[in-house]
Backbone as CSV, one residue per row, in Angstrom:
resi,resn,N_x,N_y,N_z,CA_x,CA_y,CA_z,C_x,C_y,C_z
1,MET,-25.613,10.634,85.888,-24.719,11.567,85.202,-24.866,12.960,85.832
2,MET,-23.746,13.625,85.994,-23.744,14.957,86.617,-24.252,15.998,85.629
3,SER,-24.999,16.958,86.148,-25.425,18.082,85.318,-24.236,19.000,85.064
4,ILE,-24.347,19.852,84.067,-23.271,20.798,83.756,-23.010,21.709,84.961
5,ASN,-24.071,22.111,85.655,-23.895,22.957,86.844,-23.092,22.228,87.917
6,ASP,-23.412,20.952,88.127,-22.688,20.178,89.130,-21.229,19.976,88.731
7,LYS,-20.978,19.777,87.453,-19.602,19.618,86.979,-18.791,20.879,87.232
8,ILE,-19.377,22.012,86.898,-18.678,23.289,87.087,-18.452,23.557,88.574
9,LYS,-19.453,23.282,89.376,-19.321,23.486,90.822,-18.196,22.608,91.375
10,LYS,-18.182,21.344,90.997,-17.142,20.430,91.477,-15.762,20.906,91.035
11,LEU,-15.637,21.297,89.767,-14.350,21.794,89.270,-13.913,23.036,90.032
12,GLU,-14.845,23.948,90.289,-14.479,25.182,90.998,-14.024,24.871,92.422
13,TYR,-14.693,23.948,93.091,-14.243,23.556,94.426,-12.843,22.952,94.368
14,GLN,-12.587,22.152,93.348,-11.261,21.563,93.197,-10.210,22.642,92.938
15,ILE,-10.541,23.612,92.098,-9.628,24.725,91.818,-9.347,25.503,93.104
16,MET,-10.393,25.803,93.845,-10.223,26.549,95.089,-9.321,25.789,96.060
17,ASP,-9.479,24.472,96.113,-8.655,23.652,96.991,-7.189,23.719,96.571
18,GLU,-6.923,23.620,95.280,-5.542,23.678,94.786,-4.919,25.047,95.072
19,LEU,-5.669,26.109,94.849,-5.135,27.456,95.084,-4.910,27.705,96.569
20,SER,-5.780,27.151,97.395,-5.588,27.261,98.841,-4.302,26.552,99.257
21,GLY,-4.065,25.374,98.702,-2.835,24.647,98.987,-1.613,25.413,98.521
22,ALA,-1.704,25.994,97.340,-0.589,26.777,96.801,-0.267,27.952,97.715
23,ARG,-1.303,28.603,98.183,-1.130,29.758,99.081,-0.493,29.310,100.400
24,GLU,-0.973,28.208,100.947,-0.448,27.698,102.211,1.018,27.286,102.068
25,TYR,1.366,26.574,100.992,2.751,26.147,100.791,3.674,27.337,100.559
26,LYS,3.178,28.357,99.884,4.006,29.547,99.676,4.297,30.224,101.018
27,GLN,3.281,30.281,101.867,3.482,30.876,103.195,4.508,30.074,103.989
28,CYS,4.440,28.759,103.893,5.438,27.908,104.569,6.832,28.191,104.011
29,ALA,6.921,28.359,102.708,8.222,28.669,102.088,8.777,29.968,102.641
30,MET,7.922,30.962,102.780,8.369,32.244,103.324,8.812,32.083,104.776
31,ASN,8.091,31.263,105.535,8.432,31.060,106.945,9.780,30.347,107.116
32,TRP,10.153,29.504,106.177,11.390,28.736,106.262,12.562,29.407,105.546
33,LYS,12.287,30.467,104.825,13.292,31.081,103.950,14.625,31.337,104.650
34,ASP,14.597,31.948,105.804,15.843,32.284,106.509,16.405,31.096,107.285
35,ALA,15.525,30.314,107.897,15.963,29.211,108.755,16.548,28.042,107.958
36,ASP,15.927,27.737,106.818,16.397,26.591,106.035,15.957,26.766,104.574
37,PRO,16.823,27.363,103.755,16.482,27.617,102.357,16.098,26.356,101.572
38,GLU,16.665,25.214,101.948,16.332,23.973,101.235,14.868,23.577,101.468
39,ILE,14.440,23.656,102.718,13.038,23.373,103.033,12.142,24.410,102.367
40,SER,12.562,25.659,102.393,11.807,26.728,101.743,11.592,26.427,100.265
41,LYS,12.647,25.964,99.598,12.546,25.646,98.172,11.574,24.497,97.927
42,ILE,11.608,23.492,98.788,10.681,22.368,98.636,9.241,22.857,98.740
43,TYR,8.976,23.689,99.737,7.625,24.243,99.878,7.244,25.090,98.657
44,MET,8.180,25.863,98.138,7.878,26.697,96.972,7.577,25.818,95.756
45,ASP,8.321,24.735,95.608,8.045,23.792,94.518,6.650,23.184,94.663
46,MET,6.291,22.855,95.885,4.956,22.303,96.135,3.878,23.325,95.783
47,SER,4.121,24.570,96.113,3.176,25.635,95.781,2.989,25.734,94.275
48,LYS,4.093,25.668,93.540,4.019,25.742,92.076,3.275,24.547,91.494
49,GLN,3.459,23.382,92.099,2.722,22.201,91.634,1.220,22.385,91.830
50,GLU,0.837,22.899,92.981,-0.579,23.136,93.252,-1.157,24.156,92.263
51,LEU,-0.391,25.201,91.975,-0.837,26.172,90.966,-1.028,25.493,89.619
52,GLY,-0.108,24.608,89.266,-0.233,23.874,88.012,-1.494,23.032,87.975
53,HIS,-1.803,22.386,89.097,-3.034,21.601,89.164,-4.258,22.506,88.982
54,GLY,-4.225,23.654,89.633,-5.342,24.601,89.493,-5.526,25.051,88.055
55,LYS,-4.423,25.328,87.386,-4.491,25.743,85.980,-5.008,24.609,85.099
56,ASP,-4.577,23.382,85.394,-5.079,22.230,84.639,-6.588,22.084,84.809
57,LEU,-7.064,22.259,86.043,-8.501,22.173,86.298,-9.261,23.288,85.585
58,MET,-8.647,24.465,85.500,-9.284,25.564,84.748,-9.400,25.185,83.271
59,GLU,-8.406,24.504,82.747,-8.459,24.054,81.354,-9.573,23.028,81.165
60,ILE,-9.715,22.128,82.129,-10.815,21.157,82.063,-12.150,21.885,82.063
61,MET,-12.284,22.896,82.929,-13.532,23.657,82.975,-13.797,24.337,81.639
62,SER,-12.758,24.830,81.009,-12.910,25.462,79.701,-13.472,24.474,78.685
63,VAL,-12.933,23.269,78.681,-13.397,22.236,77.751,-14.851,21.871,78.048
64,VAL,-15.177,21.698,79.312,-16.530,21.312,79.713,-17.542,22.380,79.301
65,THR,-17.192,23.644,79.503,-18.157,24.716,79.227,-18.248,25.070,77.742
66,LYS,-17.260,24.714,76.936,-17.326,25.008,75.501,-18.511,24.337,74.827
67,THR,-18.926,23.213,75.359,-20.054,22.494,74.774,-21.397,23.049,75.245
68,GLN,-21.350,24.005,76.160,-22.567,24.576,76.747,-22.520,26.100,76.651
69,PRO,-22.951,26.666,75.535,-22.841,28.123,75.348,-23.475,28.945,76.476
70,GLN,-24.523,28.414,77.098,-25.187,29.160,78.168,-24.306,29.299,79.411
71,MET,-23.229,28.531,79.468,-22.343,28.581,80.625,-21.143,29.494,80.402
72,SER,-21.024,30.079,79.247,-19.825,30.861,78.927,-19.632,32.046,79.866
73,SER,-20.688,32.740,80.247,-20.508,33.898,81.130,-20.089,33.460,82.533
74,ILE,-20.606,32.342,82.998,-20.196,31.819,84.304,-18.730,31.412,84.251
75,TYR,-18.346,30.725,83.180,-16.956,30.311,83.026,-16.033,31.525,83.006
76,GLU,-16.383,32.539,82.235,-15.538,33.731,82.136,-15.378,34.405,83.491
77,PHE,-16.452,34.462,84.266,-16.379,35.049,85.601,-15.441,34.240,86.502
78,LEU,-15.649,32.921,86.544,-14.805,32.067,87.389,-13.352,32.114,86.937
79,LYS,-13.135,32.146,85.650,-11.780,32.225,85.112,-11.089,33.502,85.597
80,GLU,-11.797,34.609,85.522,-11.232,35.891,85.953,-10.891,35.870,87.442
81,VAL,-11.809,35.371,88.253,-11.585,35.301,89.702,-10.388,34.402,90.006
82,ASN,-10.333,33.240,89.364,-9.232,32.308,89.607,-7.896,32.868,89.132
83,GLU,-7.887,33.529,87.994,-6.646,34.113,87.484,-6.130,35.214,88.404
84,GLU,-7.049,35.999,88.996,-6.635,37.023,89.950,-5.976,36.381,91.171
85,GLN,-6.531,35.279,91.637,-5.942,34.594,92.784,-4.578,34.013,92.441
86,ILE,-4.462,33.440,91.243,-3.175,32.890,90.802,-2.122,33.982,90.740
87,GLU,-2.481,35.133,90.184,-1.544,36.258,90.132,-1.059,36.641,91.518
88,GLU,-1.995,36.697,92.457,-1.656,37.069,93.838,-0.681,36.059,94.440
89,ILE,-0.923,34.787,94.212,-0.049,33.744,94.768,1.318,33.772,94.115
90,GLU,1.371,34.054,92.822,2.642,34.031,92.082,3.525,35.238,92.367
91,LYS,3.010,36.256,93.031,3.820,37.455,93.324,4.996,37.119,94.198
């Protein structure tokens, strides 16, 4: 069985991966915007899906850490960092 630390670490890596994908797909959307708006839209949709996955994983982390009061400050820190990245991607 995974420790709470390992669970949080795994979730954070998964969140980082989703946000990285969202950022990459958004950049592709911007690159295609003028050349082919349809392709650009597909990439933008993919970016939004990745953001949704990241948000879902953040919700899972919230549930996991609620049972462990000693992890609340770590969760709050990671939540803040992840939300800042999401805001940046959504601009």
